C-alpha positions as CSV (number, residue, x, y, z in Angstrom):
1,X,70.1,159.6,111.8
2,X,69.6,161.2,108.4
3,X,69.6,164.4,106.2
4,X,66.1,165.4,107.4
5,X,66.2,166.8,110.9
6,X,67.8,170.1,111.9
7,X,70.4,170.2,114.6
8,X,69.6,172.8,117.4
9,X,71.4,176.3,116.6
10,X,71.8,175.8,112.8
11,X,71.2,179.0,111.1
12,X,71.2,178.9,107.6
13,X,73.3,181.0,104.9
14,X,70.7,181.8,102.1
15,X,71.7,182.7,98.5
16,X,68.5,184.5,97.3
17,X,69.3,184.8,93.4
18,X,69.1,181.4,91.8
19,X,67.7,179.8,88.5
20,X,64.0,179.2,89.4
21,X,63.5,176.3,87.4
22,X,66.0,174.2,89.3
23,X,64.8,175.3,92.8
24,X,61.5,173.2,93.8
25,X,58.7,175.1,95.5
26,X,59.5,176.3,99.0
27,X,63.1,175.8,98.8
28,X,65.9,178.3,99.3
29,X,69.3,177.7,98.0
30,X,72.5,177.6,100.7
31,X,76.2,177.6,99.6
32,X,76.9,175.7,102.8
33,X,76.4,171.7,103.2
34,X,74.3,171.7,106.4
35,X,74.9,168.8,108.6
36,X,71.6,167.5,109.8
37,X,71.3,164.3,112.3
38,X,68.6,162.8,114.7
39,X,71.2,160.5,116.6
40,X,74.8,160.5,116.9
41,X,77.3,160.0,113.8
42,X,78.4,156.4,113.4
43,X,82.2,156.0,112.9
44,X,82.8,153.1,110.4
45,X,86.1,152.3,109.3
46,X,86.6,151.2,105.8
47,X,88.3,147.9,107.0
48,X,85.1,147.1,108.5
49,X,82.6,148.1,106.3
50,X,80.6,145.8,104.2
51,X,77.6,146.3,101.6
52,X,75.1,143.6,101.5
53,X,72.3,143.0,99.0
54,X,69.4,140.9,100.0
55,X,66.5,139.6,98.2
56,X,63.8,139.0,101.0
57,X,65.6,137.1,103.4
58,X,68.2,135.5,101.3
59,X,71.7,136.7,100.6
60,X,72.4,137.7,96.8
61,X,76.0,139.6,97.6
62,X,78.4,141.0,99.8
63,X,81.0,143.7,99.2
64,X,84.0,144.6,101.1
65,X,85.6,148.0,101.0
66,X,88.3,146.9,98.5
67,X,85.9,145.1,96.2
68,X,83.2,148.1,96.2
69,X,86.2,150.3,95.4
70,X,86.9,148.0,92.2
71,X,83.7,148.7,90.9
72,X,82.8,151.1,87.7
73,X,83.0,154.5,89.2
74,X,80.6,157.3,88.1
75,X,81.2,161.0,88.8
76,X,78.1,163.0,88.7
77,X,76.9,166.9,89.3
78,X,73.5,167.5,90.6
79,X,71.5,169.5,92.6
80,X,70.1,168.2,96.3
81,X,67.0,169.3,98.2
82,X,66.3,168.9,102.1
83,X,62.7,168.8,103.6
84,X,63.9,171.2,106.0
85,X,63.8,173.5,102.7
86,X,67.3,174.0,101.7
87,X,68.7,173.2,98.0
88,X,72.3,173.1,97.2
89,X,73.2,173.2,93.7
90,X,75.8,171.6,91.5
91,X,77.2,169.2,94.1
92,X,79.5,166.6,92.7
93,X,79.7,163.1,93.9
94,X,81.4,160.0,92.9
95,X,80.5,156.2,93.7
96,X,79.1,152.9,92.1
97,X,75.5,153.5,90.6
98,X,72.8,151.0,91.3
99,X,72.9,149.6,87.9
100,X,76.5,148.8,88.3
101,X,75.9,147.2,91.9
102,X,73.1,145.0,90.5
103,X,75.4,144.0,87.5
104,X,78.1,142.9,89.7
105,X,75.8,141.0,91.7
106,X,74.6,138.9,88.7
107,X,71.4,140.6,88.2
108,X,70.1,141.6,84.6
109,X,67.2,143.6,86.0
110,X,65.9,144.3,89.7
111,X,64.6,141.3,91.4
112,X,61.3,143.2,93.0
113,X,59.8,146.6,92.8
114,X,60.7,148.0,96.1
115,X,64.0,148.5,98.1
116,X,64.6,149.2,102.1
117,X,67.8,150.8,102.8
118,X,69.4,149.8,106.0
119,X,72.3,151.9,107.6
120,X,74.6,151.7,110.6
121,X,73.2,153.4,113.2
122,X,69.7,151.8,112.7
123,X,68.2,154.3,110.3
124,X,66.1,152.8,107.4
125,X,64.1,154.2,104.2
126,X,62.4,152.8,101.5
127,X,62.7,153.6,97.9
128,X,61.0,152.2,94.7
129,X,63.5,150.5,92.6
130,X,62.5,152.5,89.7
131,X,63.9,155.6,91.3
132,X,67.3,153.8,91.9
133,X,68.0,152.2,88.4
134,X,68.6,153.7,84.8
135,X,71.5,156.2,86.5
136,X,68.9,157.6,89.2
137,X,70.7,156.5,92.2
138,X,74.4,155.8,93.6
139,X,76.2,154.7,96.4
140,X,78.5,157.5,96.8
141,X,82.0,157.5,98.4
142,X,83.3,160.8,97.6
143,X,81.8,164.5,97.5
144,X,83.6,167.3,95.8
145,X,86.5,164.8,95.2
146,X,87.2,163.9,98.9
147,X,86.1,161.0,100.8
148,X,82.7,161.9,102.3
149,X,83.0,162.8,105.8
150,X,81.2,160.8,108.8
151,X,79.0,163.6,109.5
152,X,77.7,163.6,105.9
153,X,77.2,159.6,105.6
154,X,80.6,158.4,105.3
155,X,82.2,156.3,104.3
156,X,79.4,155.6,101.9
157,X,75.9,156.8,101.5
158,X,72.6,156.4,99.1
159,X,72.5,159.1,96.6
160,X,69.1,159.9,95.0
161,X,69.0,163.5,94.3
162,X,65.6,163.8,92.4
163,X,63.8,163.1,96.1
164,X,64.1,164.9,99.2
165,X,67.3,164.2,100.8
166,X,66.4,162.1,103.6
167,X,65.9,159.1,101.0
168,X,69.9,159.8,100.2
169,X,70.3,157.6,103.6
170,X,73.7,158.2,105.0
171,X,75.9,155.1,106.3
172,X,74.4,152.7,104.1
173,X,75.2,148.9,104.6
174,X,72.5,147.0,103.3
175,X,69.9,147.2,100.6
176,X,67.0,144.6,100.6
177,X,64.7,144.0,97.7
178,X,60.9,143.9,98.7
179,X,58.1,142.7,96.8
180,X,55.7,145.0,98.6
181,X,56.5,148.7,100.2
182,X,57.2,148.7,103.7
183,X,57.8,152.5,105.4
184,X,61.2,153.3,106.9
185,X,62.1,155.3,109.7
186,X,60.8,158.7,108.9
187,X,58.0,157.1,106.6
188,X,56.6,155.6,109.7
189,X,56.9,158.8,111.7
190,X,54.5,161.0,109.4
191,X,57.0,162.1,106.6
192,X,55.9,161.5,103.1
193,X,56.3,157.9,101.8
194,X,57.8,159.1,98.3
195,X,59.2,162.7,98.7
196,X,59.2,164.3,95.4
197,X,60.4,167.8,96.2
198,X,58.6,169.5,93.2
199,X,55.3,168.1,94.6
200,X,56.4,169.2,97.9
201,X,55.6,166.0,99.2
202,X,57.2,166.4,102.7
203,X,54.5,164.9,104.8
204,X,51.5,162.5,104.7
205,X,48.8,164.2,102.8
206,X,51.1,166.6,100.8
């Protein structure tokens, strides 16, 4: 259901020479963009897509595609790192930062310290809000100037590039503030609850 489970038959292409300071321990660089999945790829029409923001069980705001596209757009270039040990450098994404999203919802500051990200297809992942604001997280809708393909999480996915890429949940549909932390899909199945690639936090106990 997300970018952390490798599909059978995938063979990575490696690029051995890279600046060491940009590649976390245990990672190798690929020029490809591996398509990794633990389930079928949802096919979501933008006409039917919605993004919901919740505080506990209460609705804060809902955006349809046109409303979301009208929000301030940000473009970033960043490296991404998958828990399956590949890294891809200088990826370019466009979308709406969490800061701009919360501002659009009338929130001057985060309502709670944790967020659960819910996705089409049933996937969830938990992220501390501090790792989503101050320019650290975005809901991305374009990669390399093109709409994100469904296999890579389109029409919209979370992007949190400083954490392992399973935290950058595909097919995002709902963001839920939480007063205390809860584990998401992979976190409840033995993956690390936080996922810092520079500390190799792949699994519980790392």
